[in-house]
MIZAVO-699154 format. One record per atom (N, C-alpha, C, O): x, y, z; residue in one letter. Coordinates in steps of 0.001 Angstrom, whole numbers, padded with zeros to 6 digits, always signed. Layout:
<pts>
XYZa
...
</pts>
This chain:
<pts>
-007480+014490+019009m
-006321+013558+019414m
-006430+012304+018843m
-007516+011728+018919m
-005463+011763+018265a
-005305+010446+017672a
-005605+009189+018762a
-005345+009394+019948a
-006091+008040+018391k
-006215+006896+019137k
-004767+006502+019198k
-003976+006509+018255k
-004500+006103+020639k
-003349+005543+020789k
-003287+003979+020811k
-003997+003385+021622k
-002554+003351+020043f
-002690+001828+019919f
-001563+001138+020734f
-000423+001577+020884f
-002104-000088+021266n
-001194-000947+022073n
-000298-001633+021047n
-000836-002185+020086n
+000847-001640+021160k
+001791-002230+019910k
+001538-003762+019772k
+001834-004262+018687k
+001028-004560+020739e
+000701-005973+020407e
-000478-006002+019605e
-000500-006928+018793e
-001447-005255+019611t
-002858-005390+018707t
-002169-005410+017317t
-002065-006451+016668t
-001632-004030+016826p
-001258-004055+015298p
-000291-005142+014825p
-000427-005742+013758p
+000772-005365+015771t
+001601-006490+015679t
+001033-007679+015143t
+001240-008142+014021t
+000112-008251+016267n
-000421-009614+015989n
-001433-009482+014669n
-001444-010413+013864n
-002126-008532+014492t
-003255-008446+013403t
-002418-008483+012037t
-002717-009232+011107t
-001331-007589+012017m
-000654-007313+010696m
+000257-008518+010316m
+000416-008794+009127m
+000766-009130+011150k
+001567-010354+010944k
+000738-011421+010274k
+001244-012138+009410k
-000643-011561+010681t
-001680-012715+010143t
-002132-012155+008694t
-002409-012872+007732t
-002155-010786+008715l
-002902-010303+007436l
-001801-010445+006189l
-002113-010899+005087l
-000593-010028+006507w
+000375-010127+005516w
+000938-011545+004934w
+001509-011635+003847w
+000736-012450+005664s
+001008-013908+005416s
+002486-014062+004771s
+002653-014574+003664s
+003437-013616+005496i
+004671-013387+005106i
+005412-014793+005496i
+004867-015512+006334i
+006696-015208+004874r
+007231-016239+004916r
+008144-016293+006085r
+008280-017306+006771r
+008878-014969+006330f
+009834-014952+007369f
+009493-014011+008461f
+008527-013260+008323f
+010248-013996+009588r
+009769-013495+010743r
+009816-011724+010498r
+010606-011278+009666r
+009087-010967+011134v
+009221-009635+011129v
+009067-009242+012663v
+008320-009779+013481v
+010046-008061+012892t
+010009-007578+014259t
+009526-006253+014293t
+009856-005413+013455t
+008594-005989+015429i
+008165-004729+014975i
+008190-003829+016384i
+007554-004232+017358i
+008854-002757+016430r
+009214-002035+017550r
+008509-000711+017656r
+008388-000006+016654r
+007975-000295+018983e
+007313+001178+018953e
+008350+002146+019154e
+009151+002085+020088e
+008332+003197+018122v
+009624+004085+018272v
+009040+005498+018521v
+009807+006461+018482v
+007672+005678+018786g
+007036+006902+019012g
+005561+006647+019210g
+005161+005485+019278g
+004721+007683+019309s
+003404+007573+019538s
+002813+007225+018385s
+002751+008040+017464s
+002312+006001+018278n
+001607+005610+017042n
+002516+005303+016005n
+002048+005124+014881n
+003747+005211+016189l
+004888+005044+015086l
+005642+003746+015416l
+006189+003552+016501l
+005627+002848+014366f
+006243+001575+014719f
+007166+001446+013569f
+007061+002039+012496f
+008190+000504+013959l
+009243+000225+013079l
+009047-001269+012965l
+008980-002025+013934l
+008940-001713+011396f
+008566-003010+011137f
+010043-003452+010472f
+010472-002858+009482f
+010747-004501+011081m
+011810-004967+010556m
+011754-006252+009830m
+011646-007281+010498m
+011816-006320+008489f
+011646-007417+007857f
+012767-008392+007759f
+013757-007783+007353f
+013013-009582+007950n
+014132-010500+007757n
+014158-010981+006400n
+014986-011857+006149n
+013403-010571+005477n
+013590-010939+003926n
+012947-009799+003204n
+011910-009264+003596n
+013663-009422+002043e
+013426-008264+001193e
+012195-008737+000452e
+011314-007905+000234e
+012050-009909+000066e
+010768-010266-000566e
+009564-010189+000079e
+008541-009891-000538e
+009571-010437+001322d
+008417-010105+002111d
+007990-008647+002264d
+006816-008277+002257d
+009117-007812+002411r
+008848-006466+002512r
+008288-005720+001296r
+007432-004835+001319r
+008843-006168+000359l
+008495-005823-001149l
+006858-006307-001113l
+006020-005434-001343l
+006465-007510-000863k
+004989-007902-001082k
+004166-007212-000230k
+003033-006939-000628k
+004592-006806+001104v
+003736-006025+001978v
+003585-004551+001562v
+002518-003960+001724v
+004669-003967+001025q
+004572-002564+000385q
+003845-002362-001012q
+003196-001366-001330q
+004058-003422-001740k
+003231-003438-002959k
+001658-003786-002639k
+000800-003501-003474k
+001381-004298-001621s
-000007-004728-001387s
-000920-003675-000571s
-002057-003945-000185s
-000319-002525-000374c
-000838-001249+000280c
-002230-000913-000500c
-002320-001177-001699c
-003160-000406+000114p
-002978+000227+001400p
-003485-000651+002255p
-004459-001359+002002p
-002761-000655+003469w
-003358-001543+004766w
-004080-000664+005586w
-003746+000514+005710w
-005100-001185+006187l
-005854-000500+007257l
-005775-001261+008384l
-005720-002489+008309l
-005762-000596+009553f
-005930-001135+010880f
-006768-000323+011721f
-006451+000832+012005f
-007804-000860+012124d
-008754-000148+013072d
-009155+001221+012650d
-009133+002181+013421d
-009608+001297+011115k
-010146+002305+010534k
-008995+003338+010353k
-009318+004521+010252k
-007806+003025+010309h
-006523+004018+010104h
-005814+003360+009059h
-005818+002132+008970h
-005166+004144+008213v
-004541+003846+007287v
-003222+003721+007726v
-002807+004705+008339v
-002148+002436+007533l
-001034+002100+007988l
-000032+002683+006918l
+000000+002112+005828l
+000600+003518+007083l
+001709+004302+006088l
+003015+003449+006191l
+003460+003254+007322l
+003562+003011+005293l
+004742+002365+005271l
+005958+002757+004144l
+005746+002829+002933l
+007129+002969+004723d
+008131+003361+003981d
+009512+002852+004274d
+009804+002523+005423d
+010225+002786+003463k
+011613+001955+003573k
+012640+002974+004040k
+012891+004022+003446k
+013217+002549+005190l
+014426+003284+005877l
+015675+002920+005472l
+015989+001739+005324l
+016462+003895+005269d
+018047+003613+005178d
+018739+003341+006507d
+018137+003498+007569d
+020008+002934+006447l
+020477+002658+007819l
+020887+003870+008569l
+021144+003816+009772l
+020961+005123+007774e
+021275+006519+008559e
+020037+007181+009127e
+020106+007973+010067e
+019037+006878+008604t
+017715+007585+008832t
+016983+007111+010295t
+016776+005921+010532t
+016684+008004+011076h
+015885+007651+012278h
+014525+007581+012039h
+014087+008535+011396h
+013661+006661+012393p
+012434+006456+012125p
+011320+007850+012421p
+010367+008183+011717p
+011770+008441+013585v
+010853+009589+014011v
+011214+010846+012952v
+010483+011834+013004v
+012220+010829+012087t
+012535+011931+011198t
+011730+011706+009707t
+011683+012554+008816t
+011207+010561+009668i
+010565+010444+008309i
+009159+011145+008332i
+008415+011173+009312i
+008916+011688+007143s
+007591+012223+006918s
+006393+011307+006272s
+006450+011204+005047s
+005522+010760+006804l
+004547+009773+006348l
+003392+010574+006101l
+002667+010990+007004l
+003206+010805+004829y
+002007+011646+004508y
+001209+011143+003151y
+000321+011810+002619y
+001585+010090+002763k
+001056+009736+001358k
+001059+008053+001496k
+001797+007365+002202k
+000034+007645+000626d
+000239+006002+000492d
-000347+005938-001063d
-000946+006828-001666d
-000044+004821-001448f
-000524+004362-002896f
-001961+003424-002887f
-002103+002368-002271f
-002784+003973-003576l
-004130+003245-003582l
-004476+002913-005065l
-004182+003658-006001l
-005165+001656-005196w
-005556+001293-006444w
-007062+002140-006823w
-008007+002368-006068w
-006917+002439-008025v
-008189+003151-008518v
-008688+002414-009829v
-007973+002319-010826v
-009825+001959-009759r
-010460+001223-010764r
-011420+002211-011537r
-012228+003004-011052r
-011145+001975-012786v
-011744+003100-013783v
-012692+002054-014595v
-012180+001200-015319v
-014070+002165-014441y
-014951+001335-015101y
-015684+002063-016503y
-015326+003220-016724y
-016310+001677-017099g
-016872+002214-018187g
-016120+002671-019371g
-016477+003639-020043g
-014949+001875-019644v
-013846+002258-020533v
-014104+001384-021735v
-014205+000160-021651v
-014206+002060-022846s
-014481+001141-024091s
-013234+000290-024427s
-012066+000627-024237s
-013691-000900-024974f
-012780-001968-025366f
-011457-001338-026085f
-010308-001762-025962f
-011869-000283-026823l
-010460+000304-027838l
-009687+001321-026736l
-008520+001647-026951l
-010281+001717-025752c
-009624+002569-024757c
-008771+001789-023721c
-007934+002442-023098c
-008895+000447-023467l
-008182-000263-022590l
-006854-000373-022870l
-006464-001249-023642l
-005993+000510-022275s
-004596+000388-022608s
-003915+001289-021563s
-004417+002225-020941s
-002546+000756-021503e
-001759+001656-020431e
-001497+003421-020669e
-001237+004260-019806e
-001657+003590-022033k
-001605+004941-022464k
-002661+005774-022028k
-002518+006915-021588k
-003871+005080-022186v
-005180+005884-021559v
-005129+005794-020097v
-005577+006769-019492v
-004639+004749-019365g
-004468+004817-018174g
-003679+005894-017542g
-004020+006462-016505g
-002551+006162-018251k
-001509+007285-018109k
-002391+008610-018028k
-002423+009322-017024k
-003132+008870-019243i
-003654+010195-019452i
-004920+010338-018145i
-005073+011357-017471i
-005528+009392-018039i
-006634+009462-016795i
-005819+009639-015607i
-006248+010466-014802i
-004737+009042-015324d
-003965+009295-014271d
-003466+010721-014025d
-003366+011011-012833d
-003125+011687-014921e
-002452+012835-014789e
-003742+013671-014076e
-003515+014753-013534e
-004780+013241-014101t
-005885+014189-013239t
-005827+013522-011706t
-006366+014077-010749t
-005246+012509-011621i
-005460+011866-010138i
-004247+012121-009288i
-004309+012557-008139i
-003129+011819-009933g
-001913+011973-008828g
-000537+011230-009594g
-000314+011183-010804g
+000192+010741-008610d
+001281+009987-009140d
+001065+008609-009703d
+000395+007863-008990d
+001501+008130-010840l
+001067+006868-011159l
+002202+005757-010757l
+003394+006014-010923l
+001789+004585-010252e
+002657+003720-009868e
+002620+002673-010856e
+003714+002310-011287e
+001707+002179-011250e
+001497+001142-012250e
-000110+001007-013024e
-001155+001097-012381e
-000062+000837-014134v
-001482+000483-014824v
-001722-000774-015250v
-001002-001292-016102v
-002702-001367-014735v
-003059-002931-015053v
-004313-002742-015904v
-005220-002025-015480v
-004404-003374-017126v
-005718-003480-017810v
-006465-004752-017626v
-005894-005811-017885v
-007732-004741-017186i
-008575-006039-016847i
-009476-006106-017915i
-010417-005313-017949i
-009315-006946-018795p
-010130-006908-020004p
-011596-007389-019613p
-012505-006783-020180p
-011929-008337-018773g
-013122-009041-018323g
-013765-009707-019547g
-013363-009731-020710g
-015010-010313-018922k
-015602-011287-020032k
-016851-010496-020457k
-017470-010846-021462k
-017195-009559-019806k
-018383-008560-020215k
-018109-007349-020099k
-017202-006983-019352k
-018914-006413-020887d
-018663-005015-020906d
-018340-004178-019645d
-017624-003180-019558d
-019193-004966-018483d
-019164-004537-017129d
-018167-004612-016393d
-017974-003850-015446d
-017322-005641-016773n
-016246-005949-015822n
-014839-005474-016319n
-013818-005529-015632n
-014912-005022-017541q
-013574-004497-018049q
-013191-003164-017471q
-014007-002243-017430q
-011989-003050-017033h
-011339-001615-016332h
-010204-001662-016407h
-009590-002659-016787h
-009599-000398-015997l
-008184-000143-015853l
-007937+000092-014106l
-008752+000682-013397l
-006888-000392-013707k
-006637-000572-012371k
-005309+000558-012534k
-004372+000451-013326k
-005515+001543-011638l
-004272+002481-011565l
-003882+002593-010295l
-002910+003292-010007l
</pts>
């Protein structure tokens, strides 16, 4: 059985971690199901793009709702993760190679090439 969270604990913790500019309202809509209502689209995008978010050793899954969708009907089963691929030769540090590697991992959101100053630091972020 999943641990039941008190609404105030994740609310206070996440507001601090997100460091957003405008107010966010959080409502509990089910067992461990919370609705985060952002007053600013830029803040919402910042929070979603910075995933994954962990709270008390649990992944916080986020999705955008439209006005017609009730929160309990949404299926939250996946999240985006950054995967760093080290040991990539300088000549292979490219978005094309990142996409080839990603085909074995899952859905690609973005490829970032991190050249680094030494061979040890250069990597791809998928």
